[in-house]
C-alpha positions as CSV (number, residue, x, y, z in Angstrom):
1,M,-0.1,-0.1,0.0
2,D,1.3,3.3,-1.0
3,K,0.9,6.0,1.6
4,G,1.5,9.6,0.7
5,E,3.0,12.3,3.0
6,A,-0.4,12.8,4.7
7,G,-1.0,9.3,5.3
8,I,-3.7,8.9,2.5
9,D,-4.0,5.7,0.6
10,L,-3.0,6.5,-3.0
11,T,-3.3,3.0,-4.5
12,P,-5.4,2.8,-7.6
13,R,-8.9,1.3,-7.0
14,K,-10.3,-1.3,-9.3
15,N,-13.5,-0.4,-11.2
16,I,-16.4,-2.3,-9.8
17,R,-19.0,-3.4,-12.4
18,P,-22.7,-3.1,-11.9
19,S,-24.4,-6.0,-10.5
20,F,-26.9,-6.4,-13.4
21,P,-26.1,-6.9,-17.1
22,R,-25.9,-3.8,-19.3
23,W,-28.7,-4.9,-21.6
24,I,-31.3,-4.7,-18.9
25,P,-32.0,-0.9,-19.4
26,G,-32.4,-1.6,-23.3
27,L,-34.8,-4.2,-22.6
28,V,-36.9,-2.0,-20.2
29,L,-36.8,0.7,-22.9
30,L,-38.2,-1.8,-25.5
31,A,-40.9,-3.0,-23.2
32,V,-42.1,0.7,-22.5
33,A,-42.0,1.4,-26.3
34,L,-43.9,-1.7,-27.1
35,T,-46.4,-0.8,-24.5
36,I,-47.0,2.5,-26.0
37,V,-47.4,1.2,-29.4
38,G,-49.9,-1.5,-28.2
39,L,-52.0,1.0,-26.5
40,V,-52.1,3.2,-29.5
41,W,-53.0,0.3,-31.7
42,F,-55.7,-0.8,-29.2
43,L,-57.2,2.6,-29.0
44,A,-57.1,3.2,-32.9
45,T,-58.7,-0.1,-33.8
46,N,-61.4,-0.2,-30.9
47,S,-62.7,3.5,-31.2
48,Q,-66.2,3.8,-32.4
49,S,-67.4,6.7,-34.6
50,F,-70.6,8.3,-33.9
51,L,-73.0,9.0,-37.0
52,E,-76.5,10.1,-37.5
53,A,-78.5,7.9,-39.6
54,D,-78.6,10.3,-42.7
55,Q,-74.8,10.4,-42.7
56,A,-74.3,6.6,-42.0
57,V,-76.5,5.8,-45.1
58,A,-74.4,8.3,-47.2
59,E,-71.2,6.7,-46.0
60,R,-72.2,3.0,-45.8
61,E,-70.0,1.8,-48.6
62,E,-67.0,3.4,-47.0
63,L,-67.9,2.1,-43.4
64,G,-68.2,-1.5,-44.9
65,Q,-68.1,-3.9,-41.8
66,K,-66.7,-1.3,-39.6
67,R,-68.5,-1.2,-36.1
68,F,-69.9,2.3,-35.2
69,Q,-72.7,3.9,-33.3
70,L,-75.7,5.1,-35.1
71,L,-78.2,7.8,-33.9
72,G,-81.9,8.0,-35.0
73,S,-85.4,7.7,-33.5
74,P,-87.7,4.6,-34.0
75,I,-90.6,5.3,-36.1
76,S,-92.6,2.6,-34.1
77,S,-92.5,1.0,-30.9
78,A,-91.1,-2.6,-30.9
79,G,-94.1,-4.6,-30.3
80,P,-94.5,-8.5,-30.3
81,D,-95.1,-8.6,-33.9
82,Q,-91.6,-7.2,-34.4
83,T,-89.8,-9.6,-32.2
84,F,-88.8,-13.1,-33.5
85,I,-86.9,-16.0,-32.0
86,I,-84.8,-18.0,-34.4
87,G,-82.9,-21.0,-33.0
88,E,-81.7,-19.6,-29.6
89,N,-81.4,-16.0,-30.8
90,E,-84.0,-13.2,-30.3
91,Y,-84.3,-10.5,-32.9
92,T,-86.2,-7.3,-32.9
93,L,-87.0,-5.5,-36.1
94,F,-87.7,-1.9,-36.5
95,T,-86.8,1.2,-38.5
96,I,-85.2,4.4,-37.2
97,A,-85.3,8.0,-38.9
98,F,-83.0,11.0,-38.9
99,D,-83.5,14.1,-41.2
100,G,-86.0,12.0,-43.4
101,V,-83.6,9.2,-44.0
102,F,-84.7,5.7,-42.9
103,V,-82.7,2.9,-41.7
104,D,-84.0,-0.7,-41.1
105,V,-82.6,-2.4,-38.0
106,V,-82.2,-5.8,-36.8
107,S,-81.4,-5.8,-33.2
108,R,-80.1,-8.9,-31.4
109,G,-82.1,-9.2,-28.1
110,T,-84.9,-7.3,-26.4
111,P,-84.7,-3.3,-26.6
112,P,-84.5,-1.6,-23.2
113,D,-87.5,-0.4,-21.3
114,L,-87.1,3.1,-22.3
115,F,-87.2,2.3,-26.1
116,D,-90.2,3.8,-27.6
117,Q,-91.3,5.5,-30.9
118,G,-89.8,9.0,-31.4
119,V,-87.3,8.6,-28.4
120,P,-83.8,9.1,-30.0
121,V,-81.7,6.0,-29.6
122,V,-78.0,5.1,-30.2
123,L,-77.4,1.6,-31.7
124,E,-74.0,-0.2,-31.8
125,G,-73.3,-2.5,-34.7
126,R,-72.5,-2.5,-38.3
127,W,-74.0,-2.5,-41.6
128,E,-75.3,-5.6,-43.4
129,N,-76.3,-5.9,-47.1
130,G,-78.6,-8.8,-48.0
131,P,-81.5,-10.8,-46.5
132,I,-82.2,-10.4,-42.9
133,P,-82.6,-13.2,-40.5
134,V,-86.5,-13.2,-40.8
135,T,-86.5,-13.5,-44.6
136,E,-90.4,-12.9,-45.0
137,Y,-90.5,-9.7,-43.0
138,V,-90.9,-6.5,-44.6
139,F,-90.3,-3.2,-42.6
140,P,-93.5,-1.2,-42.4
141,N,-92.6,2.3,-43.6
142,G,-89.0,1.4,-43.6
143,A,-86.3,1.7,-46.3
144,N,-86.5,-2.0,-47.4
145,D,-83.5,-1.4,-49.7
146,G,-81.5,-4.5,-48.9
147,W,-79.2,-2.8,-46.3
148,W,-79.8,-3.0,-42.7
149,F,-78.0,-2.2,-39.5
150,A,-77.2,-5.3,-37.3
151,A,-77.3,-3.8,-33.8
152,D,-76.1,-5.7,-30.8
153,R,-76.6,-2.8,-28.4
154,I,-79.4,-0.1,-28.0
155,L,-78.6,2.8,-25.7
156,V,-81.4,5.2,-24.6
157,K,-79.8,8.1,-22.7
158,H,-81.6,10.1,-20.2
159,D,-79.9,11.8,-17.1
160,N,-79.5,15.1,-15.6
161,D,-76.4,15.9,-17.5
162,Y,-78.0,16.1,-21.1
163,R,-78.4,19.1,-23.2
164,K,-82.1,19.8,-23.8
165,D,-81.5,21.5,-26.9
166,R,-79.7,18.5,-28.5
167,I,-82.3,16.1,-27.3
168,D,-85.1,18.3,-28.8
169,D,-83.0,18.6,-32.0
170,A,-82.6,14.9,-32.2
171,E,-86.3,14.3,-31.6
172,N,-87.4,16.8,-34.1
173,R,-85.0,15.5,-36.7
174,G,-85.7,11.9,-35.9
175,Q,-89.4,12.1,-37.1
176,P,-90.6,10.8,-40.4
177,E,-91.4,13.5,-43.0
């Protein structure tokens, strides 16, 4: 051991390596980057656009099989003559309107209790083109153009946070002309 004039140890020290491999920080950075990319991809592919019925009809070719939310008002209540059981599936058939444009709807399941004629609804599903599950059915006062909206969820919103002017507008624009 070499001691200087003041009694201080001047022997060179050996470098001590870190106890974990040098590639660990790179692996952590890669994991964070992959998580961010995965989150962005999930949000981009699982977001749903909200369209009024007239806009959805105008864009149905572009929408194809993409899921989206559709706004309109039923032009009739969903009565027992509009509900059919095929196999183990229950279908309710009705038509919605918005700005004079009609959309035929095949909904899987029973509509919620608040579902009624003229009350705006938001439907979640996608466009279908071709025969409906109940082939002999004709939508009374409906579009009957071969296109129909396959809905698997019906939302009827009413709470204390709504804007009355938007609800009134949707009710007025959702009536058949």
